[in-house]
MOPAC internal coordinates of N, CA, C and O (Angstrom, degrees):
PM7 1SCF
backbone

  N    0.0000 0     0.00 0     0.00 0    0    0    0
  C    1.4422 1     0.00 0     0.00 0    1    0    0
  C    1.5162 1   108.81 1     0.00 0    2    1    0
  O    1.2310 1   121.90 1   -49.65 1    3    2    1
  N    1.3098 1   113.97 1   130.35 1    3    2    1
  C    1.5167 1   118.18 1   177.91 1    5    3    2
  C    1.5383 1   108.50 1   -97.28 1    6    5    3
  O    1.2310 1   121.16 1   -54.06 1    7    6    5
  N    1.3533 1   115.39 1   125.94 1    7    6    5
  C    1.4523 1   119.85 1   179.35 1    9    7    6
  C    1.4869 1   108.92 1   -88.45 1   10    9    7
  O    1.2310 1   120.46 1   -48.54 1   11   10    9
  N    1.3031 1   116.73 1   131.46 1   11   10    9
  C    1.4234 1   121.71 1   177.16 1   13   11   10
  C    1.5030 1   110.85 1   -93.45 1   14   13   11
  O    1.2310 1   119.44 1   -71.91 1   15   14   13
  N    1.3504 1   118.67 1   108.09 1   15   14   13
  C    1.4268 1   124.32 1  -178.14 1   17   15   14
  C    1.5247 1   113.04 1   -71.87 1   18   17   15
  O    1.2310 1   119.70 1   150.02 1   19   18   17
  N    1.2843 1   118.18 1   -29.98 1   19   18   17
  C    1.4796 1   121.36 1  -178.18 1   21   19   18
  C    1.4760 1   109.60 1   -99.11 1   22   21   19
  O    1.2310 1   120.33 1  -106.46 1   23   22   21
  N    1.3344 1   116.97 1    73.54 1   23   22   21
  C    1.4670 1   120.99 1  -179.94 1   25   23   22
  C    1.5452 1   109.88 1  -105.49 1   26   25   23
  O    1.2310 1   120.13 1     2.05 1   27   26   25
  N    1.3134 1   117.35 1  -177.95 1   27   26   25
  C    1.4565 1   120.84 1  -170.67 1   29   27   26
  C    1.5483 1   110.10 1   -68.22 1   30   29   27
  O    1.2310 1   120.13 1   149.21 1   31   30   29
  N    1.3573 1   117.36 1   -30.79 1   31   30   29
  C    1.4442 1   118.25 1   178.07 1   33   31   30
  C    1.4986 1   112.08 1   -64.05 1   34   33   31
  O    1.2310 1   120.38 1   140.54 1   35   34   33
  N    1.3723 1   116.88 1   -39.46 1   35   34   33
  C    1.4689 1   120.58 1   178.69 1   37   35   34
  C    1.5296 1   112.32 1   -70.29 1   38   37   35
  O    1.2310 1   119.97 1   142.38 1   39   38   37
  N    1.3137 1   117.67 1   -37.62 1   39   38   37
  C    1.4177 1   120.53 1   179.45 1   41   39   38
  C    1.5405 1   109.27 1   -64.81 1   42   41   39
  O    1.2310 1   119.67 1   134.07 1   43   42   41
  N    1.3194 1   118.24 1   -45.93 1   43   42   41
  C    1.4428 1   120.53 1   178.56 1   45   43   42
  C    1.5161 1   112.63 1   -66.65 1   46   45   43
  O    1.2310 1   120.74 1   146.20 1   47   46   45
  N    1.3211 1   116.18 1   -33.80 1   47   46   45
  C    1.4672 1   121.89 1   178.21 1   49   47   46
  C    1.5443 1   109.97 1   -64.86 1   50   49   47
  O    1.2310 1   121.30 1   138.06 1   51   50   49
  N    1.3153 1   115.12 1   -41.94 1   51   50   49
  C    1.5089 1   116.21 1   179.76 1   53   51   50
  C    1.5056 1   108.71 1   -66.51 1   54   53   51
  O    1.2310 1   119.37 1   140.76 1   55   54   53
  N    1.3106 1   118.80 1   -39.24 1   55   54   53
  C    1.5006 1   118.82 1   179.23 1   57   55   54
  C    1.5082 1   110.18 1   -63.81 1   58   57   55
  O    1.2310 1   120.21 1   131.65 1   59   58   57
  N    1.3459 1   117.20 1   -48.35 1   59   58   57
  C    1.4220 1   119.04 1   178.36 1   61   59   58
  C    1.5512 1   115.17 1   -60.43 1   62   61   59
  O    1.2310 1   120.87 1   140.07 1   63   62   61
  N    1.3505 1   115.94 1   -39.93 1   63   62   61
  C    1.4689 1   118.25 1   177.12 1   65   63   62
  C    1.4995 1   109.92 1   -66.01 1   66   65   63
  O    1.2310 1   119.45 1   140.31 1   67   66   65
  N    1.3013 1   118.65 1   -39.69 1   67   66   65
  C    1.4896 1   121.98 1   177.67 1   69   67   66
  C    1.5226 1   110.55 1   -58.75 1   70   69   67
  O    1.2310 1   120.96 1   132.16 1   71   70   69
  N    1.3084 1   115.77 1   -47.84 1   71   70   69
  C    1.5051 1   120.53 1   178.67 1   73   71   70
  C    1.5128 1   110.27 1   -61.27 1   74   73   71
  O    1.2310 1   120.90 1   132.93 1   75   74   73
  N    1.3097 1   115.89 1   -47.07 1   75   74   73
  C    1.4769 1   120.23 1  -178.52 1   77   75   74
  C    1.5406 1   111.53 1   -63.53 1   78   77   75
  O    1.2310 1   119.02 1   133.48 1   79   78   77
  N    1.2824 1   119.48 1   -46.52 1   79   78   77
  C    1.4615 1   124.07 1  -179.62 1   81   79   78
  C    1.5514 1   110.15 1   -64.33 1   82   81   79
  O    1.2310 1   121.49 1   136.88 1   83   82   81
  N    1.3457 1   114.75 1   -43.12 1   83   82   81
  C    1.4976 1   118.31 1   176.68 1   85   83   82
  C    1.5381 1   110.37 1   -63.13 1   86   85   83
  O    1.2310 1   120.32 1   142.74 1   87   86   85
  N    1.3296 1   116.99 1   -37.26 1   87   86   85
  C    1.4351 1   119.37 1   176.97 1   89   87   86
  C    1.5473 1   113.44 1   -67.04 1   90   89   87
  O    1.2310 1   121.41 1   145.73 1   91   90   89
  N    1.3293 1   114.91 1   -34.27 1   91   90   89
  C    1.4472 1   119.87 1   178.13 1   93   91   90
  C    1.5369 1   111.43 1   -70.16 1   94   93   91
  O    1.2310 1   121.20 1   140.59 1   95   94   93
  N    1.3501 1   115.32 1   -39.41 1   95   94   93
  C    1.4574 1   120.37 1  -179.47 1   97   95   94
  C    1.5468 1   109.03 1   -69.24 1   98   97   95
  O    1.2310 1   119.86 1   143.32 1   99   98   97
  N    1.3203 1   117.87 1   -36.68 1   99   98   97
  C    1.4524 1   120.43 1  -176.87 1  101   99   98
  C    1.5674 1   110.99 1   -80.88 1  102  101   99
  O    1.2310 1   121.29 1  -176.68 1  103  102  101
  N    1.2950 1   115.14 1     3.32 1  103  102  101
  C    1.4843 1   117.30 1  -179.66 1  105  103  102
  C    1.5311 1   114.54 1    76.06 1  106  105  103
  O    1.2310 1   120.76 1  -157.92 1  107  106  105
  N    1.2927 1   116.16 1    22.08 1  107  106  105
  C    1.4886 1   119.44 1   176.09 1  109  107  106
  C    1.5212 1   109.88 1    87.83 1  110  109  107
  O    1.2310 1   118.67 1  -174.25 1  111  110  109
  N    1.3060 1   120.15 1     5.75 1  111  110  109
  C    1.4762 1   120.04 1  -178.74 1  113  111  110
  C    1.5310 1   113.50 1   -86.81 1  114  113  111
  O    1.2310 1   120.59 1   162.45 1  115  114  113
  N    1.3554 1   116.48 1   -17.55 1  115  114  113
  C    1.4543 1   117.87 1  -179.79 1  117  115  114
  C    1.5230 1   112.60 1   -88.39 1  118  117  115
  O    1.2310 1   119.89 1   149.23 1  119  118  117
  N    1.3403 1   117.82 1   -30.77 1  119  118  117
  C    1.4997 1   119.94 1  -178.73 1  121  119  118
  C    1.5594 1   105.88 1  -107.75 1  122  121  119
  O    1.2310 1   122.09 1   -56.23 1  123  122  121
  N    1.3178 1   113.61 1   123.77 1  123  122  121
  C    1.4731 1   118.83 1   179.40 1  125  123  122
  C    1.4821 1   108.71 1  -154.66 1  126  125  123
  O    1.2310 1   121.53 1   -18.60 1  127  126  125
  N    1.3115 1   114.68 1   161.40 1  127  126  125
  C    1.4904 1   120.71 1   178.80 1  129  127  126
  C    1.5524 1   104.74 1   -99.78 1  130  129  127
  O    1.2310 1   119.10 1   -58.34 1  131  130  129
  N    1.3352 1   119.31 1   121.66 1  131  130  129
  C    1.4373 1   120.59 1  -179.34 1  133  131  130
  C    1.5347 1   109.72 1   -65.67 1  134  133  131
  O    1.2310 1   120.60 1   -41.62 1  135  134  133
  N    1.3470 1   116.45 1   138.38 1  135  134  133
  C    1.4795 1   120.52 1   176.23 1  137  135  134
  C    1.5516 1   110.96 1    88.66 1  138  137  135
  O    1.2310 1   118.93 1   173.81 1  139  138  137
  N    1.2941 1   119.65 1    -6.19 1  139  138  137
  C    1.4595 1   120.65 1  -178.44 1  141  139  138
  C    1.5462 1   107.40 1  -122.41 1  142  141  139
  O    1.2310 1   121.35 1   -26.78 1  143  142  141
  N    1.2853 1   115.01 1   153.22 1  143  142  141
  C    1.4859 1   120.61 1   174.07 1  145  143  142
  C    1.5078 1   109.59 1   -65.20 1  146  145  143
  O    1.2310 1   119.17 1   -46.57 1  147  146  145
  N    1.2738 1   119.19 1   133.43 1  147  146  145
  C    1.4583 1   122.78 1  -178.60 1  149  147  146
  C    1.5244 1   111.90 1   -83.58 1  150  149  147
  O    1.2310 1   120.06 1   -51.06 1  151  150  149
  N    1.2879 1   117.49 1   128.94 1  151  150  149
  C    1.4434 1   121.33 1   178.02 1  153  151  150
  C    1.5172 1   111.70 1   -93.28 1  154  153  151
  O    1.2310 1   120.62 1   165.56 1  155  154  153
  N    1.3629 1   116.41 1   -14.44 1  155  154  153
  C    1.4581 1   119.82 1  -179.64 1  157  155  154
  C    1.5563 1   113.12 1    87.19 1  158  157  155
  O    1.2310 1   120.95 1  -178.36 1  159  158  157
  N    1.3091 1   115.78 1     1.64 1  159  158  157
  C    1.4940 1   119.97 1  -177.34 1  161  159  158
  C    1.5167 1   112.99 1  -117.44 1  162  161  159
  O    1.2310 1   120.20 1  -168.95 1  163  162  161
  N    1.3325 1   117.22 1    11.05 1  163  162  161
  C    1.4349 1   121.23 1  -177.05 1  165  163  162
  C    1.5578 1   112.63 1   -65.26 1  166  165  163
  O    1.2310 1   122.01 1   153.72 1  167  166  165
  N    1.3683 1   113.76 1   -26.28 1  167  166  165
  C    1.4581 1   118.29 1   177.64 1  169  167  166
  C    1.5318 1   114.48 1   -59.08 1  170  169  167
  O    1.2310 1   119.88 1   153.83 1  171  170  169
  N    1.3430 1   117.83 1   -26.17 1  171  170  169
  C    1.4527 1   122.49 1  -178.83 1  173  171  170
  C    1.5078 1   108.08 1   -60.74 1  174  173  171
  O    1.2310 1   119.63 1   139.37 1  175  174  173
  N    1.3043 1   118.32 1   -40.63 1  175  174  173
  C    1.5004 1   121.80 1  -177.67 1  177  175  174
  C    1.5452 1   108.93 1   -60.93 1  178  177  175
  O    1.2310 1   120.44 1   137.71 1  179  178  177
  N    1.3066 1   116.77 1   -42.29 1  179  178  177
  C    1.4649 1   121.81 1   179.83 1  181  179  178
  C    1.5162 1   111.82 1   -65.36 1  182  181  179
  O    1.2310 1   120.37 1   140.02 1  183  182  181
  N    1.2731 1   116.90 1   -39.98 1  183  182  181
  C    1.4966 1   121.44 1   179.15 1  185  183  182
  C    1.5170 1   108.75 1   -68.08 1  186  185  183
  O    1.2310 1   120.21 1   134.43 1  187  186  185
  N    1.3160 1   117.20 1   -45.57 1  187  186  185
  C    1.5052 1   118.64 1  -178.28 1  189  187  186
  C    1.5583 1   109.40 1   -65.80 1  190  189  187
  O    1.2310 1   120.17 1   136.93 1  191  190  189
  N    1.2986 1   117.28 1   -43.07 1  191  190  189
  C    1.4441 1   120.05 1  -178.55 1  193  191  190
  C    1.5544 1   109.90 1   -66.81 1  194  193  191
  O    1.2310 1   120.16 1   141.38 1  195  194  193
  N    1.3287 1   117.30 1   -38.62 1  195  194  193
  C    1.4612 1   119.52 1   177.32 1  197  195  194
  C    1.5259 1   111.12 1   -65.31 1  198  197  195
  O    1.2310 1   120.28 1   138.71 1  199  198  197
  N    1.3218 1   117.06 1   -41.29 1  199  198  197
  C    1.4473 1   120.94 1   178.85 1  201  199  198
  C    1.5265 1   112.59 1   -64.34 1  202  201  199
  O    1.2310 1   120.76 1   140.13 1  203  202  201
  N    1.3432 1   116.16 1   -39.87 1  203  202  201
  C    1.4777 1   118.64 1   178.11 1  205  203  202
  C    1.5173 1   111.34 1   -68.82 1  206  205  203
  O    1.2310 1   120.53 1   143.30 1  207  206  205
  N    1.3090 1   116.59 1   -36.70 1  207  206  205
  C    1.5114 1   121.25 1   178.73 1  209  207  206
  C    1.5058 1   110.32 1   -67.51 1  210  209  207
  O    1.2310 1   120.66 1   140.32 1  211  210  209
  N    1.3616 1   116.35 1   -39.68 1  211  210  209
  C    1.4443 1   120.44 1   178.02 1  213  211  210
  C    1.4827 1   111.14 1   -66.57 1  214  213  211
  O    1.2310 1   119.24 1   138.93 1  215  214  213
  N    1.3325 1   119.05 1   -41.07 1  215  214  213
  C    1.4573 1   121.78 1   173.95 1  217  215  214
  C    1.5472 1   111.84 1   -59.91 1  218  217  215
  O    1.2310 1   121.83 1   132.25 1  219  218  217
  N    1.3128 1   114.10 1   -47.75 1  219  218  217
  C    1.4670 1   117.60 1   179.11 1  221  219  218
  C    1.4971 1   113.48 1   -62.24 1  222  221  219
  O    1.2310 1   120.21 1   141.91 1  223  222  221
  N    1.3542 1   117.20 1   -38.09 1  223  222  221
  C    1.4464 1   121.81 1  -179.81 1  225  223  222
  C    1.5169 1   114.04 1   -65.58 1  226  225  223
  O    1.2310 1   120.21 1   149.21 1  227  226  225
  N    1.3559 1   117.21 1   -30.79 1  227  226  225
  C    1.4336 1   119.07 1   179.41 1  229  227  226
  C    1.5097 1   115.65 1   -86.70 1  230  229  227
  O    1.2310 1   120.32 1   172.30 1  231  230  229
  N    1.3618 1   116.98 1    -7.70 1  231  230  229
  C    1.4389 1   118.55 1   175.73 1  233  231  230
  C    1.5508 1   108.48 1   -74.73 1  234  233  231
  O    1.2310 1   120.86 1   -46.54 1  235  234  233
  N    1.3206 1   115.97 1   133.46 1  235  234  233
  C    1.4517 1   118.68 1   176.34 1  237  235  234
  C    1.5090 1   112.38 1   -70.17 1  238  237  235
  O    1.2310 1   120.18 1   -38.03 1  239  238  237
  N    1.2878 1   117.25 1   141.97 1  239  238  237
  C    1.4442 1   119.98 1   178.60 1  241  239  238
  C    1.5056 1   111.03 1   -71.38 1  242  241  239
  O    1.2310 1   119.24 1   -33.45 1  243  242  241
  N    1.3095 1   119.05 1   146.55 1  243  242  241
  C    1.4291 1   121.02 1  -179.59 1  245  243  242
  C    1.4469 1   109.45 1   -88.17 1  246  245  243
  O    1.2310 1   119.33 1   -35.73 1  247  246  245
  N    1.3123 1   118.88 1   144.27 1  247  246  245
  C    1.4357 1   124.70 1  -179.02 1  249  247  246
  C    1.5608 1   109.32 1   -95.13 1  250  249  247
  O    1.2310 1   120.75 1   -50.14 1  251  250  249
  N    1.3401 1   116.18 1   129.86 1  251  250  249
  C    1.4784 1   118.54 1   178.09 1  253  251  250
  C    1.5364 1   109.77 1   -65.70 1  254  253  251
  O    1.2310 1   122.29 1   -27.59 1  255  254  253
  N    1.2919 1   113.22 1   152.41 1  255  254  253
  C    1.5245 1   118.87 1   177.75 1  257  255  254
  C    1.5148 1   106.37 1   -69.66 1  258  257  255
  O    1.2310 1   121.04 1   -42.34 1  259  258  257
  N    1.3103 1   115.62 1   137.66 1  259  258  257
  C    1.4685 1   121.65 1   179.43 1  261  259  258
  C    1.5555 1   106.58 1   -84.57 1  262  261  259
  O    1.2310 1   122.67 1   -38.39 1  263  262  261
  N    1.3581 1   112.49 1   141.61 1  263  262  261
  C    1.4734 1   118.90 1   171.74 1  265  263  262
  C    1.4895 1   110.73 1   -69.02 1  266  265  263
  O    1.2310 1   120.90 1   -26.97 1  267  266  265
  N    1.3231 1   115.88 1   153.03 1  267  266  265
  C    1.4905 1   120.10 1   178.06 1  269  267  266
  C    1.4763 1   113.68 1   -64.94 1  270  269  267
  O    1.2310 1   120.01 1   151.91 1  271  270  269
  N    1.3776 1   117.59 1   -28.09 1  271  270  269
  C    1.4285 1   119.39 1   178.54 1  273  271  270
  C    1.5232 1   113.92 1   -74.39 1  274  273  271
  O    1.2310 1   120.39 1   150.37 1  275  274  273
  N    1.3054 1   116.86 1   -29.63 1  275  274  273
  C    1.4658 1   120.63 1  -179.79 1  277  275  274
  C    1.4856 1   113.85 1   -83.92 1  278  277  275
  O    1.2310 1   118.63 1   163.30 1  279  278  277
  N    1.3024 1   120.23 1   -16.70 1  279  278  277
  C    1.4525 1   123.52 1  -176.90 1  281  279  278
  C    1.4992 1   112.37 1   -62.84 1  282  281  279
  O    1.2310 1   116.89 1   130.75 1  283  282  281
  N    1.3695 1   123.51 1   -49.25 1  283  282  281
  C    1.4357 1   119.01 1  -179.70 1  285  283  282
  C    1.5007 1   114.14 1   -64.01 1  286  285  283
  O    1.2310 1   118.98 1   146.02 1  287  286  285
  N    1.3245 1   119.55 1   -33.98 1  287  286  285
  C    1.4476 1   122.18 1  -179.80 1  289  287  286
  C    1.5053 1   109.43 1   -67.39 1  290  289  287
  O    1.2310 1   119.91 1   140.05 1  291  290  289
  N    1.3654 1   117.77 1   -39.95 1  291  290  289
  C    1.4507 1   120.41 1  -177.18 1  293  291  290
  C    1.5263 1   109.14 1   -69.37 1  294  293  291
  O    1.2310 1   118.84 1   145.79 1  295  294  293
  N    1.3629 1   119.82 1   -34.21 1  295  294  293
  C    1.4120 1   121.45 1   179.41 1  297  295  294
  C    1.5303 1   111.47 1   -69.94 1  298  297  295
  O    1.2310 1   120.98 1   141.53 1  299  298  297
  N    1.3485 1   115.74 1   -38.47 1  299  298  297
  C    1.4851 1   120.41 1  -176.57 1  301  299  298
  C    1.5393 1   109.07 1   -74.32 1  302  301  299
  O    1.2310 1   119.12 1   160.31 1  303  302  301
  N    1.3359 1   119.29 1   -19.69 1  303  302  301
  C    1.4830 1   121.45 1  -176.60 1  305  303  302
  C    1.5076 1   110.12 1   -77.92 1  306  305  303
  O    1.2310 1   119.24 1   163.83 1  307  306  305
  N    1.3092 1   119.05 1   -16.17 1  307  306  305
  C    1.4514 1   120.51 1  -178.30 1  309  307  306
  C    1.4381 1   109.67 1   -83.15 1  310  309  307
  O    1.2310 1   120.10 1   180.00 1  311  310  309

């Protein structure tokens, strides 16, 4: 099985990390919640979410167990 490192979780994680880091560099002025008073720490949520998504994207997917009936057909198909 070939593992795809560049999947959608990693793409979204890079985007979230970029937004979070840019928000930290700008002092919390770039990342804010519209309609709410800004505390300047909203960028932390983006960094944590990006880190979790990056961790999830690098985990290999688990393969389900094959049924005994499907195994001979799968071997003959190769």
